[in-house]
MMTF fields as JSON, N, C-alpha, C and O atoms, coordinates in Angstrom:
{
  "mmtfVersion": "1.0.0",
  "mmtfProducer": "UNKNOWN",
  "numBonds": 383,
  "numAtoms": 384,
  "numGroups": 96,
  "numChains": 1,
  "numModels": 1,
  "chainsPerModel": [1],
  "groupsPerChain": [96],
  "chainIdList": ["A"],
  "bondAtomList": [4, 2, 8, 6, 12, 10, 16, 14, 20, 18, 24, 22, 28, 26, 32, 30, 36, 34, 40, 38, 44, 42, 48, 46, 52, 50, 56, 54, 60, 58, 64, 62, 68, 66, 72, 70, 76, 74, 80, 78, 84, 82, 88, 86, 92, 90, 96, 94, 100, 98, 104, 102, 108, 106, 112, 110, 116, 114, 120, 118, 124, 122, 128, 126, 132, 130, 136, 134, 140, 138, 144, 142, 148, 146, 152, 150, 156, 154, 160, 158, 164, 162, 168, 166, 172, 170, 176, 174, 180, 178, 184, 182, 188, 186, 192, 190, 196, 194, 200, 198, 204, 202, 208, 206, 212, 210, 216, 214, 220, 218, 224, 222, 228, 226, 232, 230, 236, 234, 240, 238, 244, 242, 248, 246, 252, 250, 256, 254, 260, 258, 264, 262, 268, 266, 272, 270, 276, 274, 280, 278, 284, 282, 288, 286, 292, 290, 296, 294, 300, 298, 304, 302, 308, 306, 312, 310, 316, 314, 320, 318, 324, 322, 328, 326, 332, 330, 336, 334, 340, 338, 344, 342, 348, 346, 352, 350, 356, 354, 360, 358, 364, 362, 368, 366, 372, 370, 376, 374, 380, 378],
  "bondOrderList": [1, 1, 1, 1, 1, 1, 1, 1, 1, 1, 1, 1, 1, 1, 1, 1, 1, 1, 1, 1, 1, 1, 1, 1, 1, 1, 1, 1, 1, 1, 1, 1, 1, 1, 1, 1, 1, 1, 1, 1, 1, 1, 1, 1, 1, 1, 1, 1, 1, 1, 1, 1, 1, 1, 1, 1, 1, 1, 1, 1, 1, 1, 1, 1, 1, 1, 1, 1, 1, 1, 1, 1, 1, 1, 1, 1, 1, 1, 1, 1, 1, 1, 1, 1, 1, 1, 1, 1, 1, 1, 1, 1, 1, 1, 1],
  "groupList": [{"groupName": "MET", "atomNameList": ["N", "CA", "C", "O"], "elementList": ["N", "C", "C", "O"], "formalChargeList": [0, 0, 0, 0], "bondAtomList": [1, 0, 2, 1, 3, 2], "bondOrderList": [1, 1, 2], "singleLetterCode": "M", "chemCompType": "L-PEPTIDE LINKING"}, {"groupName": "LYS", "atomNameList": ["N", "CA", "C", "O"], "elementList": ["N", "C", "C", "O"], "formalChargeList": [0, 0, 0, 0], "bondAtomList": [1, 0, 2, 1, 3, 2], "bondOrderList": [1, 1, 2], "singleLetterCode": "K", "chemCompType": "L-PEPTIDE LINKING"}, {"groupName": "LEU", "atomNameList": ["N", "CA", "C", "O"], "elementList": ["N", "C", "C", "O"], "formalChargeList": [0, 0, 0, 0], "bondAtomList": [1, 0, 2, 1, 3, 2], "bondOrderList": [1, 1, 2], "singleLetterCode": "L", "chemCompType": "L-PEPTIDE LINKING"}, {"groupName": "SER", "atomNameList": ["N", "CA", "C", "O"], "elementList": ["N", "C", "C", "O"], "formalChargeList": [0, 0, 0, 0], "bondAtomList": [1, 0, 2, 1, 3, 2], "bondOrderList": [1, 1, 2], "singleLetterCode": "S", "chemCompType": "L-PEPTIDE LINKING"}, {"groupName": "ILE", "atomNameList": ["N", "CA", "C", "O"], "elementList": ["N", "C", "C", "O"], "formalChargeList": [0, 0, 0, 0], "bondAtomList": [1, 0, 2, 1, 3, 2], "bondOrderList": [1, 1, 2], "singleLetterCode": "I", "chemCompType": "L-PEPTIDE LINKING"}, {"groupName": "ARG", "atomNameList": ["N", "CA", "C", "O"], "elementList": ["N", "C", "C", "O"], "formalChargeList": [0, 0, 0, 0], "bondAtomList": [1, 0, 2, 1, 3, 2], "bondOrderList": [1, 1, 2], "singleLetterCode": "R", "chemCompType": "L-PEPTIDE LINKING"}, {"groupName": "PHE", "atomNameList": ["N", "CA", "C", "O"], "elementList": ["N", "C", "C", "O"], "formalChargeList": [0, 0, 0, 0], "bondAtomList": [1, 0, 2, 1, 3, 2], "bondOrderList": [1, 1, 2], "singleLetterCode": "F", "chemCompType": "L-PEPTIDE LINKING"}, {"groupName": "PRO", "atomNameList": ["N", "CA", "C", "O"], "elementList": ["N", "C", "C", "O"], "formalChargeList": [0, 0, 0, 0], "bondAtomList": [1, 0, 2, 1, 3, 2], "bondOrderList": [1, 1, 2], "singleLetterCode": "P", "chemCompType": "L-PEPTIDE LINKING"}, {"groupName": "ALA", "atomNameList": ["N", "CA", "C", "O"], "elementList": ["N", "C", "C", "O"], "formalChargeList": [0, 0, 0, 0], "bondAtomList": [1, 0, 2, 1, 3, 2], "bondOrderList": [1, 1, 2], "singleLetterCode": "A", "chemCompType": "L-PEPTIDE LINKING"}, {"groupName": "CYS", "atomNameList": ["N", "CA", "C", "O"], "elementList": ["N", "C", "C", "O"], "formalChargeList": [0, 0, 0, 0], "bondAtomList": [1, 0, 2, 1, 3, 2], "bondOrderList": [1, 1, 2], "singleLetterCode": "C", "chemCompType": "L-PEPTIDE LINKING"}, {"groupName": "ASP", "atomNameList": ["N", "CA", "C", "O"], "elementList": ["N", "C", "C", "O"], "formalChargeList": [0, 0, 0, 0], "bondAtomList": [1, 0, 2, 1, 3, 2], "bondOrderList": [1, 1, 2], "singleLetterCode": "D", "chemCompType": "L-PEPTIDE LINKING"}, {"groupName": "GLU", "atomNameList": ["N", "CA", "C", "O"], "elementList": ["N", "C", "C", "O"], "formalChargeList": [0, 0, 0, 0], "bondAtomList": [1, 0, 2, 1, 3, 2], "bondOrderList": [1, 1, 2], "singleLetterCode": "E", "chemCompType": "L-PEPTIDE LINKING"}, {"groupName": "ASN", "atomNameList": ["N", "CA", "C", "O"], "elementList": ["N", "C", "C", "O"], "formalChargeList": [0, 0, 0, 0], "bondAtomList": [1, 0, 2, 1, 3, 2], "bondOrderList": [1, 1, 2], "singleLetterCode": "N", "chemCompType": "L-PEPTIDE LINKING"}, {"groupName": "GLN", "atomNameList": ["N", "CA", "C", "O"], "elementList": ["N", "C", "C", "O"], "formalChargeList": [0, 0, 0, 0], "bondAtomList": [1, 0, 2, 1, 3, 2], "bondOrderList": [1, 1, 2], "singleLetterCode": "Q", "chemCompType": "L-PEPTIDE LINKING"}, {"groupName": "GLY", "atomNameList": ["N", "CA", "C", "O"], "elementList": ["N", "C", "C", "O"], "formalChargeList": [0, 0, 0, 0], "bondAtomList": [1, 0, 2, 1, 3, 2], "bondOrderList": [1, 1, 2], "singleLetterCode": "G", "chemCompType": "PEPTIDE LINKING"}, {"groupName": "TYR", "atomNameList": ["N", "CA", "C", "O"], "elementList": ["N", "C", "C", "O"], "formalChargeList": [0, 0, 0, 0], "bondAtomList": [1, 0, 2, 1, 3, 2], "bondOrderList": [1, 1, 2], "singleLetterCode": "Y", "chemCompType": "L-PEPTIDE LINKING"}, {"groupName": "VAL", "atomNameList": ["N", "CA", "C", "O"], "elementList": ["N", "C", "C", "O"], "formalChargeList": [0, 0, 0, 0], "bondAtomList": [1, 0, 2, 1, 3, 2], "bondOrderList": [1, 1, 2], "singleLetterCode": "V", "chemCompType": "L-PEPTIDE LINKING"}, {"groupName": "TRP", "atomNameList": ["N", "CA", "C", "O"], "elementList": ["N", "C", "C", "O"], "formalChargeList": [0, 0, 0, 0], "bondAtomList": [1, 0, 2, 1, 3, 2], "bondOrderList": [1, 1, 2], "singleLetterCode": "W", "chemCompType": "L-PEPTIDE LINKING"}, {"groupName": "THR", "atomNameList": ["N", "CA", "C", "O"], "elementList": ["N", "C", "C", "O"], "formalChargeList": [0, 0, 0, 0], "bondAtomList": [1, 0, 2, 1, 3, 2], "bondOrderList": [1, 1, 2], "singleLetterCode": "T", "chemCompType": "L-PEPTIDE LINKING"}, {"groupName": "HIS", "atomNameList": ["N", "CA", "C", "O"], "elementList": ["N", "C", "C", "O"], "formalChargeList": [0, 0, 0, 0], "bondAtomList": [1, 0, 2, 1, 3, 2], "bondOrderList": [1, 1, 2], "singleLetterCode": "H", "chemCompType": "L-PEPTIDE LINKING"}],
  "groupTypeList": [0, 1, 1, 2, 3, 4, 4, 5, 6, 1, 7, 1, 7, 8, 9, 6, 10, 11, 6, 2, 8, 12, 0, 13, 11, 6, 3, 5, 10, 5, 14, 4, 3, 3, 7, 7, 3, 13, 15, 2, 0, 16, 1, 10, 14, 11, 4, 6, 8, 4, 4, 4, 5, 10, 14, 8, 3, 2, 8, 11, 3, 8, 13, 3, 14, 16, 14, 17, 2, 10, 18, 13, 5, 19, 2, 2, 13, 11, 15, 12, 11, 16, 10, 5, 19, 18, 2, 7, 18, 18, 14, 10, 2, 16, 11, 15],
  "groupIdList": [1, 2, 3, 4, 5, 6, 7, 8, 9, 10, 11, 12, 13, 14, 15, 16, 17, 18, 19, 20, 21, 22, 23, 24, 25, 26, 27, 28, 29, 30, 31, 32, 33, 34, 35, 36, 37, 38, 39, 40, 41, 42, 43, 44, 45, 46, 47, 48, 49, 50, 51, 52, 53, 54, 55, 56, 57, 58, 59, 60, 61, 62, 63, 64, 65, 66, 67, 68, 69, 70, 71, 72, 73, 74, 75, 76, 77, 78, 79, 80, 81, 82, 83, 84, 85, 86, 87, 88, 89, 90, 91, 92, 93, 94, 95, 96],
  "secStructList": [7, 3, 3, 3, 3, 3, 3, 3, 3, 7, 5, 7, 4, 4, 4, 2, 2, 2, 2, 2, 2, 2, 2, 2, 2, 2, 2, 2, 2, 2, 2, 2, 1, 1, 1, 7, 7, 3, 3, 3, 3, 3, 3, 6, 6, 3, 3, 3, 3, 3, 3, 3, 3, 3, 4, 4, 4, 2, 2, 2, 2, 2, 2, 2, 2, 2, 2, 2, 2, 2, 6, 6, 4, 4, 4, 5, 7, 7, 1, 5, 6, 6, 6, 5, 6, 7, 3, 3, 3, 3, 3, 3, 7, 7, 7, 7],
  "xCoordList": [-45.782, -46.897, -47.13, -46.186, -48.37, -48.705, -48.664, -48.93, -48.324, -48.251, -49.311, -49.601, -49.874, -50.832, -50.214, -49.778, -50.184, -49.677, -50.787, -51.559, -50.858, -51.755, -50.874, -50.179, -50.911, -50.056, -50.945, -51.723, -50.819, -51.616, -50.809, -49.625, -51.488, -50.907, -51.856, -53.073, -51.313, -52.144, -51.699, -50.797, -52.336, -51.96, -52.274, -53.196, -51.498, -51.845, -53.224, -53.483, -54.117, -55.478, -55.546, -56.368, -54.715, -54.744, -54.184, -54.35, -53.525, -52.877, -53.572, -53.098, -54.699, -55.365, -55.681, -55.288, -56.378, -56.792, -55.594, -55.607, -54.567, -53.371, -52.68, -52.287, -52.53, -51.866, -52.693, -52.136, -54.013, -54.874, -54.743, -54.634, -54.752, -54.586, -53.225, -53.12, -52.191, -50.851, -50.808, -50.183, -51.471, -51.534, -52.261, -51.827, -53.36, -54.122, -53.279, -53.308, -52.547, -51.702, -50.573, -50.296, -49.918, -48.806, -49.258, -48.519, -50.454, -50.91, -51.889, -52.47, -52.082, -53.093, -52.954, -53.951, -51.761, -51.596, -52.008, -52.637, -51.661, -52.05, -53.549, -54.172, -54.122, -55.546, -56.455, -57.583, -55.964, -56.803, -56.413, -56.988, -55.429, -55.063, -56.231, -57.16, -56.183, -57.27, -56.693, -55.991, -56.968, -57.726, -56.879, -55.651, -57.536, -56.771, -55.834, -56.163, -54.659, -53.71, -53.448, -52.622, -54.152, -54.057, -55.394, -56.069, -55.748, -56.968, -56.591, -55.632, -57.341, -57.17, -58.457, -59.556, -58.303, -59.439, -59.209, -58.083, -60.268, -60.201, -61.072, -62.223, -60.507, -61.27, -60.662, -59.458, -61.493, -61.093, -59.821, -58.938, -59.729, -58.581, -57.317, -56.253, -57.417, -56.267, -56.542, -57.692, -55.467, -55.558, -54.856, -53.733, -55.529, -54.994, -54.743, -55.647, -53.529, -53.216, -53.201, -52.467, -54.014, -54.079, -53.505, -54.063, -52.387, -51.626, -51.411, -51.035, -51.649, -51.393, -50.232, -50.29, -49.163, -47.971, -47.461, -47.739, -46.708, -45.994, -44.876, -44.223, -44.649, -43.591, -42.231, -41.409, -41.99, -40.691, -40.433, -39.279, -41.48, -41.299, -41.536, -41.491, -41.783, -42.112, -41.014, -41.308, -39.774, -38.682, -38.502, -38.34, -38.528, -38.368, -39.533, -39.329, -40.739, -41.924, -41.913, -42.258, -41.522, -41.459, -40.417, -40.648, -39.286, -38.237, -38.729, -38.451, -39.451, -40.035, -41.002, -41.015, -41.812, -42.766, -42.084, -42.551, -41.002, -40.262, -39.648, -39.645, -39.135, -38.594, -39.657, -39.401, -40.854, -41.966, -42.356, -42.578, -42.439, -42.83, -41.889, -42.326, -40.617, -39.659, -40.033, -39.682, -40.738, -41.172, -42.475, -42.902, -43.112, -44.439, -44.466, -45.492, -43.377, -43.362, -43.823, -44.424, -43.548, -43.937, -45.455, -45.932, -46.223, -47.684, -48.276, -49.484, -47.424, -47.894, -47.519, -46.514, -48.362, -48.057, -47.287, -47.504, -46.406, -45.716, -46.602, -47.26, -46.611, -47.325, -46.523, -47.069, -45.218, -44.317, -42.889, -42.686, -41.9, -40.499, -39.952, -38.975, -40.562, -40.078, -40.681, -39.953, -42.005, -42.686, -42.683, -42.77, -42.582, -42.578, -43.866, -44.902, -43.858, -44.993, -45.934, -46.939, -45.634, -46.51, -46.626, -45.737, -47.734, -47.907, -48.162, -49.306, -47.096, -47.247, -47.355, -46.816, -48.061, -48.056, -48.167, -48.921, -47.405, -47.4, -47.426, -46.793, -48.168, -48.217, -48.59, -48.843, -48.622, -48.998, -50.486, -51.29, -50.853, -52.26, -52.784, -52.237, -53.834, -54.466, -55.604, -56.563, -55.491, -56.494, -57.275, -56.734, -58.546, -59.402, -59.852, -60.578],
  "yCoordList": [-57.811, -58.736, -59.185, -59.354, -59.371, -59.851, -61.369, -62.051, -61.874, -63.321, -63.705, -62.944, -64.877, -65.436, -66.694, -67.585, -66.754, -67.937, -68.526, -67.804, -69.837, -70.562, -71.518, -72.359, -71.378, -72.19, -72.934, -72.328, -74.25, -75.099, -75.46, -75.787, -75.391, -75.772, -76.756, -76.612, -77.756, -78.71, -78.705, -79.45, -77.858, -77.816, -79.139, -79.86, -79.436, -80.561, -80.239, -79.085, -81.23, -80.942, -80.116, -79.205, -80.414, -79.686, -78.266, -77.448, -77.97, -76.666, -75.806, -74.72, -76.3, -75.608, -74.155, -73.253, -73.916, -72.555, -71.646, -70.48, -72.168, -71.369, -70.979, -69.826, -71.937, -71.631, -70.649, -69.731, -70.829, -69.907, -68.489, -67.533, -68.345, -67.021, -66.429, -65.232, -67.256, -66.786, -66.335, -65.325, -67.084, -66.716, -65.387, -64.527, -65.224, -63.983, -62.79, -61.729, -62.963, -61.878, -61.58, -60.414, -62.615, -62.438, -61.74, -60.925, -62.048, -61.525, -60.364, -59.936, -59.856, -58.807, -57.619, -57.189, -57.081, -55.901, -56.173, -55.327, -57.342, -57.676, -57.95, -57.699, -58.469, -58.788, -57.576, -57.601, -56.512, -55.323, -54.209, -53.122, -54.47, -53.455, -53.259, -54.067, -52.203, -51.928, -51.836, -50.873, -52.795, -54.014, -55.019, -54.928, -55.973, -56.994, -57.743, -57.981, -58.113, -58.863, -60.251, -61.0, -60.59, -61.946, -62.339, -61.543, -63.584, -64.163, -65.478, -66.132, -65.859, -67.17, -67.951, -67.412, -69.233, -70.12, -71.357, -71.844, -71.863, -73.066, -74.131, -73.874, -75.337, -76.44, -77.763, -77.98, -78.642, -80.016, -80.088, -80.9, -79.247, -79.295, -78.663, -78.799, -77.97, -77.29, -75.792, -75.354, -75.021, -73.578, -73.253, -73.694, -72.478, -72.066, -70.564, -69.794, -70.147, -68.729, -68.413, -69.04, -67.437, -67.0, -65.587, -64.677, -65.409, -64.164, -63.598, -64.326, -62.306, -61.603, -60.647, -59.808, -60.777, -59.947, -59.495, -60.115, -58.403, -57.989, -58.979, -59.432, -59.317, -60.248, -59.809, -60.64, -58.492, -57.966, -58.201, -58.316, -58.272, -58.446, -59.886, -60.168, -60.787, -62.166, -62.836, -63.42, -62.771, -63.461, -62.933, -63.716, -61.61, -61.014, -61.395, -61.732, -61.339, -61.688, -63.168, -63.526, -64.018, -65.454, -65.748, -66.589, -65.074, -65.285, -64.894, -65.589, -63.797, -63.366, -64.427, -64.735, -64.983, -66.026, -67.284, -67.901, -67.67, -68.862, -68.629, -69.527, -67.436, -67.11, -67.227, -67.765, -66.718, -66.83, -68.297, -68.748, -69.036, -70.441, -71.246, -72.165, -70.914, -71.62, -71.536, -72.425, -70.485, -70.341, -71.078, -71.17, -71.605, -72.221, -73.717, -74.366, -74.266, -75.659, -76.651, -77.673, -76.36, -77.277, -77.416, -78.34, -76.514, -76.561, -77.32, -77.552, -77.709, -78.273, -79.734, -80.213, -80.428, -81.79, -81.689, -80.759, -82.623, -82.667, -83.365, -84.359, -82.828, -83.484, -84.685, -85.766, -84.472, -85.528, -85.045, -83.913, -85.884, -85.538, -84.467, -83.795, -84.303, -83.313, -81.935, -80.955, -81.866, -80.589, -80.154, -78.967, -81.119, -80.912, -80.274, -80.939, -79.01, -78.425, -77.584, -77.086, -77.417, -76.633, -77.288, -78.018, -77.012, -77.37, -76.059, -75.615, -75.435, -74.132, -74.255, -75.179, -73.302, -73.146, -71.658, -70.932, -71.215, -69.8, -69.712, -70.51, -68.725, -68.492, -67.06, -66.262, -66.743, -65.405, -65.198, -66.061, -64.062, -63.72, -63.114, -62.134, -63.696, -63.183, -62.266, -62.708, -61.01, -60.027, -59.59, -59.512, -59.309, -58.84, -57.434, -56.86],
  "zCoordList": [-61.676, -61.651, -60.21, -59.438, -59.87, -58.539, -58.497, -59.486, -57.32, -57.096, -56.065, -55.141, -56.235, -55.284, -54.697, -55.425, -53.381, -52.688, -51.846, -51.215, -51.841, -50.947, -50.155, -50.725, -48.84, -47.972, -46.989, -46.252, -46.988, -46.093, -44.856, -44.931, -43.713, -42.426, -41.76, -41.87, -41.069, -40.338, -38.876, -38.493, -38.061, -36.645, -35.944, -36.328, -34.923, -34.059, -33.477, -33.136, -33.356, -32.906, -31.615, -31.516, -30.648, -29.378, -29.516, -28.612, -30.637, -30.832, -31.894, -32.229, -32.419, -33.53, -33.194, -33.935, -32.098, -31.747, -31.5, -31.894, -30.855, -30.589, -31.891, -32.065, -32.807, -34.065, -34.892, -35.494, -34.929, -35.667, -35.108, -35.876, -33.794, -33.174, -33.526, -33.792, -33.53, -33.897, -35.359, -35.683, -36.233, -37.654, -37.822, -38.588, -37.108, -37.211, -36.75, -37.374, -35.686, -35.192, -36.177, -36.459, -36.704, -37.636, -38.918, -39.469, -39.393, -40.681, -40.545, -41.542, -39.353, -39.112, -40.06, -40.64, -40.233, -41.087, -42.525, -43.16, -43.042, -44.423, -44.515, -45.546, -43.423, -43.434, -43.341, -43.834, -42.709, -42.562, -43.52, -43.473, -44.4, -45.386, -46.357, -46.384, -47.139, -48.082, -49.5, -49.81, -50.347, -50.069, -49.287, -49.275, -48.637, -47.901, -48.844, -50.006, -48.327, -49.151, -48.575, -49.097, -47.501, -46.961, -46.356, -45.703, -46.594, -46.042, -45.389, -45.798, -44.382, -43.754, -43.945, -43.81, -44.261, -44.443, -43.59, -43.489, -42.98, -42.16, -42.816, -43.17, -42.974, -43.568, -43.127, -43.271, -42.592, -42.262, -41.414, -41.688, -40.394, -39.494, -40.029, -39.426, -41.16, -41.736, -41.8, -41.796, -41.86, -42.044, -43.353, -43.598, -44.183, -45.471, -45.415, -45.088, -45.73, -45.865, -47.351, -48.115, -47.765, -49.156, -49.174, -48.561, -49.878, -49.805, -51.207, -52.126, -51.364, -52.621, -52.377, -51.478, -53.192, -53.02, -54.377, -55.403, -54.362, -55.568, -55.819, -54.878, -57.069, -57.416, -56.907, -56.52, -56.908, -56.483, -54.998, -54.586, -54.195, -52.748, -52.295, -51.097, -53.221, -52.874, -52.059, -51.016, -52.492, -51.796, -50.382, -49.446, -50.214, -48.886, -47.972, -46.806, -48.501, -47.719, -47.339, -46.213, -48.27, -47.999, -46.928, -46.058, -46.978, -45.979, -44.59, -43.613, -44.501, -43.227, -42.705, -41.513, -43.609, -43.227, -42.727, -41.769, -43.349, -42.919, -41.54, -40.698, -41.315, -39.991, -38.906, -37.829, -39.197, -38.25, -38.071, -36.947, -39.167, -39.102, -38.216, -37.525, -38.23, -37.381, -35.905, -35.129, -35.509, -34.116, -33.835, -32.684, -34.887, -34.761, -35.063, -34.854, -35.544, -36.005, -34.946, -35.275, -33.682, -32.599, -32.477, -31.818, -33.099, -33.059, -34.247, -34.298, -35.205, -36.467, -36.644, -36.118, -37.405, -37.841, -39.157, -39.934, -39.404, -40.688, -41.71, -41.403, -42.938, -44.033, -44.534, -44.756, -44.705, -45.155, -44.927, -44.487, -45.22, -44.957, -45.895, -45.562, -47.051, -48.017, -47.73, -47.572, -47.663, -47.46, -45.997, -45.685, -45.129, -43.681, -43.186, -43.201, -42.746, -42.04, -42.899, -42.392, -44.178, -45.058, -46.424, -46.862, -47.084, -48.487, -49.23, -49.326, -49.76, -50.417, -51.935, -52.544, -52.521, -53.98, -54.285, -53.637, -55.28, -55.673, -57.176, -57.867, -57.69, -59.125, -59.428, -58.526, -60.719, -61.162, -60.966, -61.319, -60.408, -60.218, -61.509, -62.014, -62.029, -63.234, -62.8, -62.167, -63.139, -62.757, -63.99, -65.093, -63.782, -64.888, -64.63, -65.441]
}
């Protein structure tokens, strides 16, 4: 089964463009695949990553993302002490 993840990031205002460029570079292969498996959305000073993955590769892909995020945290504002720099949600993708 495929999984859909939506991950919210809130870059520091002065770092928005830098973080967006870094996100685009990190996700380029997934964004240009056919069909694309990752999209980026910008709204109200936040960046949303929308990612479609196979359930079997979810843990490995998520671990890779966390490793990358560790190099980017200095560009982000924390949402709160629990979630810190991201607000993620993942669920089963319902396809028709």
